[in-house]
C-alpha positions in Angstrom: -44.1 -35.9 -11.9 -43.4 -31.9 -11.2 -45.2 -28.6 -12.4 -42.7 -28.2 -15.3 -42.6 -31.7 -16.2 -46.7 -31.8 -16.1 -46.7 -28.6 -18.2 -44.2 -29.8 -20.6 -46.3 -33.1 -21.0 -49.1 -30.8 -22.1 -47.3 -28.7 -24.8 -45.7 -31.7 -26.0 -49.0 -33.2 -26.4 -49.9 -30.5 -28.8 -47.9 -32.3 -31.7 -50.3 -34.6 -31.7 -52.0 -31.9 -34.0 -49.1 -32.3 -36.5 -47.2 -29.3 -38.5 -49.6 -26.9 -39.8 -48.4 -23.9 -42.4 -49.6 -20.5 -41.6 -48.8 -17.0 -39.7 -52.5 -16.1 -38.7 -52.7 -18.1 -35.6 -49.1 -17.3 -34.3 -49.8 -13.8 -34.9 -53.1 -13.6 -33.1 -51.3 -15.5 -30.2 -48.5 -13.1 -29.7 -51.0 -10.1 -30.3 -52.5 -11.5 -26.9 -49.2 -11.4 -25.3 -48.5 -7.9 -26.4 -46.4 -8.6 -29.6 -43.3 -9.1 -27.8 -41.5 -9.9 -31.0 -41.3 -6.0 -31.5 -39.4 -5.4 -28.5 -36.1 -6.6 -30.2 -34.0 -6.9 -33.3 -34.1 -10.1 -35.3 -31.8 -11.7 -37.4 -33.5 -14.7 -39.0 -32.0 -17.4 -40.9 -33.2 -20.2 -42.7 -32.0 -23.2 -44.9 -31.6 -27.0 -45.3 -28.0 -26.7 -44.0 -25.7 -25.3 -41.1 -28.8 -22.8 -40.3 -28.2 -23.8 -36.6 -24.5 -23.4 -36.6 -24.9 -20.2 -38.7 -27.4 -18.9 -35.8 -24.9 -20.2 -33.1 -21.5 -18.5 -34.4 -23.6 -15.2 -35.1 -25.3 -15.6 -31.2 -21.5 -16.0 -30.5 -19.8 -13.0 -31.6 -22.8 -10.3 -30.8 -22.3 -12.1 -27.3 -18.6 -11.7 -27.1 -19.2 -8.0 -28.4 -20.9 -7.3 -24.9 -24.3 -7.4 -26.5 -27.6 -8.8 -24.8 -28.3 -11.2 -27.6 -30.3 -14.2 -27.7 -30.5 -17.5 -29.8 -33.7 -19.5 -30.6 -33.4 -22.7 -32.0 -35.3 -26.3 -32.8 -35.4 -29.0 -32.3 -33.5 -29.7 -28.9 -30.7 -32.5 -28.4 -31.6 -33.2 -24.6 -34.0 -30.7 -22.7 -35.8 -28.1 -24.3 -34.5 -25.6 -22.6 -31.7 -25.4 -25.1 -33.9 -24.0 -27.5 -33.9 -20.3 -25.9 -30.6 -19.0 -24.4 -29.6 -15.6 -23.8 -25.9 -14.7 -23.5 -24.2 -18.3 -22.7 -27.4 -19.2 -20.5 -30.6 -21.3 -21.2 -33.6 -20.7 -19.9 -33.9 -22.0 -16.4 -36.7 -24.3 -15.8 -38.9 -22.1 -13.0 -39.0 -19.1 -16.6 -39.9 -21.8 -18.8 -42.5 -23.2 -16.6 -44.2 -19.4 -15.9 -44.1 -19.1 -19.8 -46.1 -22.2 -20.4 -48.6 -21.6 -17.5 -48.9 -18.2 -19.2 -49.5 -19.5 -22.9 -51.6 -22.5 -21.9 -55.1 -20.4 -20.9 -54.6 -18.3 -24.4 -54.1 -21.6 -25.9 -57.1 -23.1 -24.8 -59.2 -20.0 -25.2 -58.3 -20.0 -28.9 -59.1 -23.7 -29.2 -62.4 -23.2 -28.4 -62.5 -20.2 -30.8 -61.7 -22.8 -33.5 -58.1 -21.7 -33.9 -55.8 -24.5 -32.8 -52.3 -23.7 -32.2 -49.5 -26.1 -32.4 -46.7 -27.1 -30.5 -44.1 -25.1 -32.4 -46.2 -22.0 -32.7 -46.7 -22.0 -29.0 -42.9 -22.4 -28.5 -41.5 -19.5 -30.8 -44.5 -17.2 -29.2 -42.8 -17.9 -25.7 -39.4 -17.6 -26.9 -40.3 -14.1 -28.1 -42.2 -13.2 -24.8 -38.9 -14.6 -22.8 -36.6 -12.5 -25.2 -38.8 -9.3 -24.8 -38.9 -9.4 -20.6 -35.5 -10.2 -20.6 -34.4 -6.9 -22.5 -32.7 -8.6 -25.5 -31.3 -6.7 -28.0 -30.9 -9.1 -30.9 -32.8 -12.3 -31.0 -30.8 -14.6 -33.8 -33.7 -17.1 -35.3 -33.6 -20.0 -36.7 -36.3 -20.6 -38.8 -38.2 -24.4 -38.2 -39.3 -25.5 -41.5 -39.0 -24.0 -44.6 -39.6 -20.0 -44.2 -42.4 -18.4 -45.9 -45.1 -19.9 -43.7 -42.8 -20.8 -40.3 -43.9 -19.3 -37.5 -40.7 -17.3 -36.8 -41.2 -15.5 -40.1 -43.6 -13.0 -37.9 -40.7 -10.9 -37.6 -39.2 -7.7 -39.2 -36.0 -8.6 -38.8 -32.8 -6.3 -39.3 -31.3 -9.1 -41.3 -32.6 -11.9 -43.2 -29.9 -15.0 -43.8 -30.2 -17.9 -46.2 -27.9 -21.0 -46.4 -27.3 -23.6 -48.5 -30.4 -25.3 -49.3 -30.9 -28.9 -50.8 -34.1 -31.5 -51.0 -35.7 -31.8 -47.6 -39.2 -32.2 -46.1 -40.4 -32.6 -49.9 -43.9 -33.5 -48.9 -44.0 -30.2 -47.1 -41.9 -27.6 -49.2 -41.8 -29.0 -52.7 -40.2 -31.6 -54.7 -37.6 -29.5 -56.5 -34.9 -27.3 -55.3 -36.5 -24.1 -56.9 -39.6 -25.2 -55.0 -38.1 -25.5 -51.9 -35.7 -22.2 -52.5 -38.8 -20.4 -52.9 -40.2 -21.3 -49.8 -36.7 -20.3 -47.9 -36.7 -17.2 -49.8 -39.8 -16.4 -47.7 -38.0 -14.9 -45.2 -36.7 -12.0 -47.3 -38.7 -8.6 -46.0 -38.8 -5.4 -48.0 -35.9 -3.3 -47.7 -34.0 -5.7 -45.3 -30.8 -6.7 -46.2 -30.2 -10.5 -46.9 -26.9 -12.5 -46.6 -27.0 -15.9 -49.0 -24.7 -19.0 -49.4 -26.6 -20.9 -52.3 -25.2 -22.8 -55.0 -25.9 -21.3 -58.4 -28.9 -23.8 -59.2 -31.0 -21.6 -56.7 -29.8 -18.0 -57.0 -32.0 -17.2 -59.5 -35.0 -17.8 -57.0 -33.7 -15.8 -54.3 -32.6 -13.3 -56.5 -36.0 -12.8 -57.5 -37.0 -12.5 -54.9 -34.7 -9.8 -53.3 -35.8 -7.7 -56.6 -39.1 -8.1 -56.0 -38.7 -6.6 -52.5 -36.5 -4.1 -53.5 -33.9 -5.2 -50.8 -30.2 -5.2 -50.8 -28.7 -9.2 -51.4 -25.3 -10.0 -50.7 -23.9 -13.5 -52.0 -21.2 -15.4 -50.0 -18.7 -16.2 -52.8 -16.4 -19.2 -53.3 -13.5 -16.6 -53.5 -14.1 -15.2 -50.1 -12.9 -17.8 -48.2 -11.1 -21.1 -47.9 -10.5 -24.0 -45.6 -6.8 -23.7 -43.8 -7.3 -26.6 -41.5 -9.4 -29.3 -39.8 -9.1 -31.4 -36.3 -11.2 -32.9 -34.2 -11.8 -29.6 -32.1 -12.4 -27.1 -34.9 -11.5 -25.9 -38.0 -9.3 -22.7 -39.4 -10.5 -21.1 -42.5 -9.1 -17.9 -44.0 -11.8 -14.9 -44.9 -11.1 -12.5 -47.3 -7.1 -12.9 -46.2 -7.7 -13.5 -42.4 -7.4 -16.3 -40.5 -10.0 -17.4 -37.9 -10.3 -20.5 -35.6 -13.9 -21.8 -35.1 -14.8 -24.1 -32.3 -16.9 -26.4 -34.3 -15.5 -29.2 -36.6 -16.1 -30.2 -40.1 -15.4 -28.5 -43.3 -18.9 -27.4 -43.8 -18.2 -25.1 -41.3 -15.8 -23.1 -43.2 -19.4 -21.9 -45.3 -21.1 -21.5 -41.7 -18.4 -19.1 -40.2 -17.8 -17.1 -43.6 -21.7 -16.6 -44.0 -21.7 -15.1 -40.5 -18.7 -13.1 -40.9 -20.7 -11.4 -43.9 -23.5 -11.4 -41.8 -22.2 -9.3 -39.1 -20.3 -7.0 -41.8 -23.5 -6.2 -43.3 -25.3 -5.9 -40.0 -22.9 -3.1 -39.5 -23.1 -2.4 -35.7 -20.0 -0.8 -35.2 -19.7 -2.4 -31.4 -18.7 -5.7 -33.0 -15.2 -5.4 -33.2 -12.4 -7.5 -34.7 -11.5 -9.4 -31.6 -15.0 -10.3 -31.1 -15.1 -11.8 -34.3 -12.3 -13.9 -33.5 -13.3 -14.9 -30.2 -17.2 -15.2 -30.8 -16.1 -18.2 -33.3 -13.3 -19.6 -31.2 -15.8 -19.9 -28.4 -18.7 -20.8 -29.9 -19.6 -24.6 -29.2 -22.4 -26.2 -31.2 -22.8 -30.2 -30.0 -23.0 -32.5 -32.4 -21.2 -31.4 -35.4 -18.9 -34.3 -36.0 -18.4 -34.1 -32.4 -16.1 -37.1 -30.6 -18.5 -37.6 -27.6 -16.7 -40.7 -26.0 -13.0 -41.2 -26.3 -13.2 -45.0 -25.4 -14.6 -46.8 -27.4 -14.1 -43.7 -29.6 -18.0 -42.6 -30.6 -18.9 -39.3 -32.8 -22.0 -37.9 -33.2 -23.4 -35.8 -35.5 -26.9 -34.3 -36.8 -26.1 -34.5 -40.6 -29.6 -35.1 -42.3 -29.2 -34.3 -45.9 -27.2 -35.5 -48.9 -25.1 -32.4 -49.2 -24.5 -32.6 -45.6 -23.6 -36.3 -46.1 -21.4 -35.2 -49.0 -19.1 -33.2 -46.7 -19.3 -35.8 -43.7 -17.7 -38.8 -46.0 -14.8 -36.1 -46.8 -14.3 -34.9 -43.8 -14.7 -38.1 -41.2 -11.9 -40.3 -42.8 -9.8 -37.2 -42.9 -9.8 -36.6 -39.2 -10.5 -40.0 -38.0 -9.2 -42.6 -40.7 -10.5 -45.1 -43.2 -12.4 -47.9 -42.1 -15.1 -47.4 -38.9 -18.9 -48.1 -38.5 -21.6 -46.0 -39.2 -24.9 -45.8 -37.0 -27.6 -44.4 -38.9 -31.2 -43.1 -38.2 -33.3 -40.5 -40.2 -36.4 -39.1 -40.9 -39.4 -40.0 -43.0 -38.8 -36.5 -45.2 -35.5 -36.7 -45.8 -33.4 -38.1 -48.9 -32.7 -41.6 -47.9 -31.5 -42.8 -51.1 -29.0 -39.8 -51.7 -27.7 -40.2 -48.0 -27.3 -44.1 -48.5 -25.5 -43.8 -52.3 -23.0 -41.2 -50.7 -22.5 -42.4 -46.9 -22.8 -46.5 -47.7 -19.5 -46.8 -49.5 -17.1 -45.0 -47.2 -18.0 -47.3 -44.1 -16.6 -50.8 -43.3 -19.8 -51.5 -41.5 -23.2 -49.8 -41.5 -26.2 -50.6 -38.5 -29.3 -49.1 -39.3 -31.6 -47.7 -36.7 -34.6 -45.8 -36.2 -34.7 -42.0 -34.1 -38.1 -42.3 -31.2 -39.9 -39.8 -33.1 -43.1 -40.1 -34.5 -41.4 -38.8 -38.0 -38.5 -41.5 -37.9 -38.4 -43.8 -40.5 -38.2 -47.7 -40.2 -34.9 -49.3 -39.1 -35.7 -51.6 -41.9 -36.2 -49.1 -44.6 -33.1 -47.6 -44.2 -31.4 -50.9 -44.0 -32.6 -52.0 -47.2 -31.4 -48.4 -48.8 -27.8 -49.1 -47.6 -27.5 -52.6 -48.5 -27.6 -51.2 -52.0 -24.0 -49.4 -51.3 -22.6 -51.4 -48.4 -21.7 -55.1 -47.9 -22.2 -55.4 -44.0 -25.8 -53.9 -43.1 -27.2 -55.1 -40.3 -30.7 -53.9 -38.5 -31.4 -52.9 -35.0 -34.3 -50.8 -34.3 -33.2 -48.9 -31.0 -30.4 -46.4 -31.2 -28.7 -47.3 -27.9 -28.4 -51.2 -29.2 -27.5 -50.3 -32.4 -24.6 -48.2 -30.9 -23.7 -51.7 -28.8 -23.8 -53.3 -31.8 -21.2 -51.3 -33.5 -18.9 -51.6 -30.7 -19.4 -55.4 -30.6 -18.1 -55.5 -34.6 -15.3 -52.4 -34.1 -11.7 -53.6 -35.3 -8.8 -52.0 -34.0 -8.5 -48.6 -35.0 -12.1 -48.3 -35.7 -14.5 -45.2 -34.9 -18.3 -45.3 -34.2 -20.3 -42.4 -36.3 -23.4 -41.8 -35.2 -25.7 -39.3 -37.6 -28.4 -39.0 -39.8 -31.3 -36.8 -37.4 -31.0 -34.7 -34.5 -33.2 -36.9 -33.2 -31.1 -40.1 -33.5 -28.1 -37.7 -32.3 -30.4 -36.9 -29.0 -31.2 -40.3 -28.7 -27.3 -41.6 -28.7 -26.8 -38.7 -26.4 -28.8 -39.9 -23.8 -28.0 -43.8 -23.9 -24.3 -43.1 -24.1 -24.5 -41.1 -20.6 -26.1 -43.8 -19.2 -23.6 -46.4 -20.6 -20.4 -44.3 -20.5 -21.1 -41.5 -18.2 -19.4 -38.8 -20.3 
C-alpha cells in the first residue's frame, strides 16, 4: 500500500463516525487552515435532483470562458480525485496526498479537544484549501446533503442555486417536501441572489427564506425552455428562443441546462459570452446520466436515485433505447424505494434487484420485494456484478440493460464492467 492509499484509508476510516450536521467543526478546521474559502468566489448549489449536473454545466461554461474555475462534487464514482476539479483536470495523486497529510494532524489535534471531524468535513476543507492555493477565481460547490447544516454552507457565495426538490434523506432532512425544502433553502444568504428550479409546492418555502434575508430570487419557469430533441449523445433544448446542444442525455437535463443558463445570466460576469454558453454546454461530460457505457451487449449506467428522477428516466429510456429491456437496481437506505419501484417496475420486462457496496446500501431482498408488486419477473442478486451477469444471461434480442438506483451502484457497475469488457 503506497502513501496515498494509506492516507485515503485513514480518511475513509472516519466514515465510522457517521454523519454529523452542523458547521462549527468545519469552521474551526478552516480557521486553522487559514480560512481558504475566503480566497475564491463561490457558486453554491443544493437540491434533490440535478444538482451535480447543474454544477458540472456551470463549471464547464466558466472554464470555456477562460476563467479559472473549480468544481467540488460528491460522492465519486471510481476515484476520490473526481471530487476536486480545476478546469478540465482532476486533482492529481501527489496534491491529494499532500492535502491529507496537512489536514490529518489538525484533525487529530481537534479530536483530542473533543471536536471529532467527519470524512465529509475534512474533504470539504481539503477542497477549499486546494482551490485557494491553485488561485481559483470561481468554485462551483455541490451541497453534500440538505443545505442549512451541510459543511459546504460555510461559504458566502456570489450566487445560490436550488434544483428540483423531492423526498430524500427523510430521516435527516424531514418527512415532508416543505421540511426538506426548508433545509435546502438554508444555503440562501443575505443579499446574495438565488436561482431556483422548483415545483410550485415548495416555492413558498424558498420565497419566504429569500424575503426574510432580503435577497433577489429568480425562478426558472416552464415557459423559459423546452426540450427539442434527445438521443444517446445528449439533448438539444431551446432556452428563451435560442437552441443549445447539451452533452448529457436525458430530458431532465433540459431543466438543468436552463437552470445553468439562468444562473450565469444572474451571475453577470461579462467575460462569459454567448459562444461560451454554447460550447460549455456542448462539451460538458457528466458520467452515468443515462450513459451508454458498453455497446455490446448494450449497457446503460445511470445514477437516478429519487422518484422524480425515476419518472423522467422511465419516459426517456424507452424513447432512446426502445421497449422491453432489463433493469438492474440497487438503492440506499434513505431513498423512496416504494416510489421508485412503482414508477420503474412496470416499464421493464425484467428487474434484477441488487445492493450497492456501501454501509448505507439497502438489502437486495428488500429491493426485490418492493419491485415484485410492479413487475412480473424479479430476481435478487446481492452483488452488482452478479446482477449484471444475470441480466446479460436473460437478455432478448434488441434489449438493453439499465443499471441505476444510486451513484454507488453506478460506481460498482463501472468497476465490474471495466474488468469484464475492458471498455
